[in-house]
N, C-alpha and C positions, 0 to 999 in steps of 0.2 A: 563579534563571538557569532557562526552563524548557525542555524539550526541543520537536523538533517529530516528530508522530508520522505514517506516511506510509501509507494502505490500498489496497490494490492490490485490491478487491471482486469477490469473486466470485458464484456463487448456491452452489456447493457449499462451498468454500477461500475464506479468503482471507487474502494476504500480509501482512505488517506489518514493517517498518523503522520506525527512530528514531534519532536524532541525540543527537549527545552533548549536553551540557548547554552546551558551548560555540557549540553550531550547524555544527561543522564537520563533521564526518565521520558520515555515512550509515551505519547497521549494518541489518545483517537482525535482526528481533527471535525473528518466529514465524510459522507460519500457523496459523489456527485452523478448526474448521469456523464456518461463517455464522453457523449459527443459534446460537452462542454468543458472536457477536463483542462485543454490545453488554455483556455480562456481561461479556467480559474487558477491553474499555476500561475501562468503570466500575472493577474491580479494577487497572486497569493505573494510572490516575487516581489513587486512592487511595495509591500508595505512588510514584508518580513526578511533578515537574510535566512536566504539558504544555501548552504556551501555545498550539501549533495543530495541527489534523488536516491532511493534504495526501490529499486525493482523485484517484485516477485518473479521468483522464475520456478512455471509449473513444471513439475515433472513425473512420469508413471515410475510406477514400484520399481519398473526394472532399469529407470535411471535417464530413459529416454525422454524428450522434453512431449510434453502433451500438444495434442491440438492446438490449444488455444494460443502457444507463443507463436504461429505464425500473426495473430494479431497484435500481440504485444510488438514482435519484429516491425512491424508498420507502426506502432507508437514511437518505440524508441528512435526512429527516423525524423518522425516530425518532434520529438522532445528536442531531440538532437540541433536540427534545423529552425528551433522557434530559441532554447535557451541553449547556445552554445557552451556557455560558458560554466554552468553545473555540472559536475562529474555524475556521470551513473553508475553505481555496480547491482549486481543482480544478487538475489536470496533466496535458496531453496525453499518456494512457498509449499511442501507436500506438507499434507494435513491440515495446515492453517484452518481450513474451515471448519474442519471437526474437533479443534481446537478452541475456535472461538465458539461454536456451538454449547460446546461442554462447559467452556467459563461461562454461558448465559444461564447454564441449568445452575454452576455453580453460585453465582451468584442470586439467583431465588426469581430469576424473571418470571415470568407466567409463561405459558403456552403462546397463547396470542403475542407477546412482547417476543419471543423466539422465534416467531413467523418474520420477523422484519428483516426481509432480506439485507438491507442495506446498516442495521447493524451489524450482520454480520461481517461484512465487506467489510465495514469500519474497523471491527474488533481484528479481523484476518490483517489488515493494514498493521496494527500496531502489534500483533505476534510476529509479523513479518520483522518489523523495525528492531522489537525487542530480541530478536534473534540476532539480528546483526550488531546490536549494539552489546549482546555479551560476549559471541563471537571474535569480536574485534581485537 
Protein backbone atom coordinates (compact mmCIF):
# COMPACT_ATOMS: atom_id res chain seq x y z
CA UNK A 1 0.00 0.00 0.00
CA UNK A 2 1.23 3.45 -0.80
CA UNK A 3 1.10 6.76 0.95
CA UNK A 4 -0.37 10.05 -0.20
CA UNK A 5 2.01 12.99 0.08
CA UNK A 6 0.71 16.57 0.25
CA UNK A 7 2.70 19.65 -0.69
CA UNK A 8 2.02 23.21 0.41
CA UNK A 9 4.28 24.84 -2.17
CA UNK A 10 5.94 28.13 -1.39
CA UNK A 11 8.56 30.14 -3.23
CA UNK A 12 11.00 29.89 -0.27
CA UNK A 13 9.70 27.00 1.85
CA UNK A 14 7.43 24.06 1.17
CA UNK A 15 5.44 22.20 3.79
CA UNK A 16 5.02 18.47 3.38
CA UNK A 17 2.54 16.08 4.97
CA UNK A 18 1.97 12.38 4.42
CA UNK A 19 -0.60 9.71 5.21
CA UNK A 20 -0.03 6.39 6.88
CA UNK A 21 0.03 3.38 4.54
CA UNK A 22 -3.71 2.84 5.04
CA UNK A 23 -4.41 6.44 3.98
CA UNK A 24 -6.37 7.20 7.15
CA UNK A 25 -4.21 9.64 9.11
CA UNK A 26 -2.53 12.79 7.76
CA UNK A 27 0.63 13.84 9.59
CA UNK A 28 3.05 16.67 9.08
CA UNK A 29 6.34 15.38 7.72
CA UNK A 30 8.65 18.37 7.37
CA UNK A 31 9.31 21.69 5.72
CA UNK A 32 12.06 21.94 3.12
CA UNK A 33 13.69 24.79 1.25
CA UNK A 34 11.87 24.87 -2.07
CA UNK A 35 15.13 24.83 -4.00
CA UNK A 36 15.74 21.34 -2.49
CA UNK A 37 12.18 20.06 -2.94
CA UNK A 38 12.63 17.80 -5.98
CA UNK A 39 15.73 16.22 -4.43
CA UNK A 40 13.87 15.67 -1.16
CA UNK A 41 10.93 14.05 -2.98
CA UNK A 42 13.19 11.78 -5.06
CA UNK A 43 14.94 10.58 -1.90
CA UNK A 44 11.64 10.13 -0.05
CA UNK A 45 10.03 7.98 -2.74
CA UNK A 46 13.12 5.75 -2.78
CA UNK A 47 12.35 4.88 0.86
CA UNK A 48 8.54 5.05 0.88
CA UNK A 49 5.89 3.98 -1.58
CA UNK A 50 4.06 7.16 -2.62
CA UNK A 51 1.09 6.61 -4.91
CA UNK A 52 -0.29 10.15 -5.13
CA UNK A 53 0.85 13.74 -4.73
CA UNK A 54 -1.66 16.31 -3.47
CA UNK A 55 -0.65 19.86 -4.32
CA UNK A 56 -2.35 22.90 -2.82
CA UNK A 57 -4.11 25.18 -5.29
CA UNK A 58 -4.08 28.77 -4.02
CA UNK A 59 -7.22 30.68 -4.90
CA UNK A 60 -8.45 34.19 -4.25
CA UNK A 61 -11.81 34.88 -2.65
CA UNK A 62 -13.37 35.39 -6.10
CA UNK A 63 -12.23 31.85 -7.04
CA UNK A 64 -9.49 32.98 -9.45
CA UNK A 65 -5.95 31.64 -9.16
CA UNK A 66 -3.61 33.56 -6.90
CA UNK A 67 -0.38 35.05 -8.23
CA UNK A 68 1.67 32.17 -6.75
CA UNK A 69 -0.02 29.68 -9.11
CA UNK A 70 2.56 30.58 -11.81
CA UNK A 71 5.34 29.16 -9.63
CA UNK A 72 3.32 26.05 -8.83
CA UNK A 73 2.68 25.38 -12.53
CA UNK A 74 6.45 25.44 -13.13
CA UNK A 75 6.95 23.09 -10.18
CA UNK A 76 4.25 20.73 -11.49
CA UNK A 77 6.04 20.48 -14.85
CA UNK A 78 9.31 19.71 -13.08
CA UNK A 79 7.59 17.15 -10.84
CA UNK A 80 5.97 15.42 -13.82
CA UNK A 81 9.29 15.29 -15.70
CA UNK A 82 11.07 13.84 -12.66
CA UNK A 83 8.39 11.45 -11.31
CA UNK A 84 5.85 10.86 -14.11
CA UNK A 85 4.67 7.60 -12.57
CA UNK A 86 3.06 9.36 -9.58
CA UNK A 87 -0.23 11.12 -10.33
CA UNK A 88 -1.00 14.60 -9.01
CA UNK A 89 -4.27 16.03 -7.73
CA UNK A 90 -4.89 19.63 -6.71
CA UNK A 91 -6.78 20.78 -3.60
CA UNK A 92 -8.08 24.27 -2.84
CA UNK A 93 -5.83 25.65 -0.13
CA UNK A 94 -7.70 28.84 0.76
CA UNK A 95 -7.51 29.62 4.46
CA UNK A 96 -5.02 26.83 5.26
CA UNK A 97 -2.42 29.25 6.63
CA UNK A 98 -5.02 30.89 8.86
CA UNK A 99 -6.29 27.47 9.95
CA UNK A 100 -2.71 26.37 10.67
CA UNK A 101 -2.09 29.46 12.78
CA UNK A 102 -5.34 28.87 14.69
CA UNK A 103 -4.33 25.25 15.22
CA UNK A 104 -1.08 26.45 16.75
CA UNK A 105 -2.99 28.76 19.11
CA UNK A 106 -5.43 25.99 20.04
CA UNK A 107 -2.49 23.67 20.72
CA UNK A 108 -1.13 26.11 23.27
CA UNK A 109 2.04 27.06 21.41
CA UNK A 110 3.78 30.20 22.60
CA UNK A 111 3.97 33.36 20.48
CA UNK A 112 7.59 32.56 19.70
CA UNK A 113 6.65 29.07 18.49
CA UNK A 114 3.79 30.49 16.39
CA UNK A 115 6.28 32.71 14.52
CA UNK A 116 7.91 29.58 13.09
CA UNK A 117 6.86 29.89 9.44
CA UNK A 118 8.22 26.43 8.65
CA UNK A 119 5.84 24.92 11.19
CA UNK A 120 2.94 26.87 9.69
CA UNK A 121 3.83 25.47 6.24
CA UNK A 122 3.96 21.90 7.57
CA UNK A 123 0.63 22.27 9.37
CA UNK A 124 -0.87 23.83 6.22
CA UNK A 125 0.23 20.79 4.19
CA UNK A 126 -1.39 18.56 6.80
CA UNK A 127 -4.66 20.52 6.55
CA UNK A 128 -4.57 20.23 2.74
CA UNK A 129 -4.09 16.47 3.06
CA UNK A 130 -6.84 16.12 5.68
CA UNK A 131 -9.16 18.06 3.40
CA UNK A 132 -8.39 15.70 0.54
CA UNK A 133 -8.96 12.61 2.69
CA UNK A 134 -12.21 13.97 4.05
CA UNK A 135 -13.60 14.85 0.63
CA UNK A 136 -12.52 11.82 -1.40
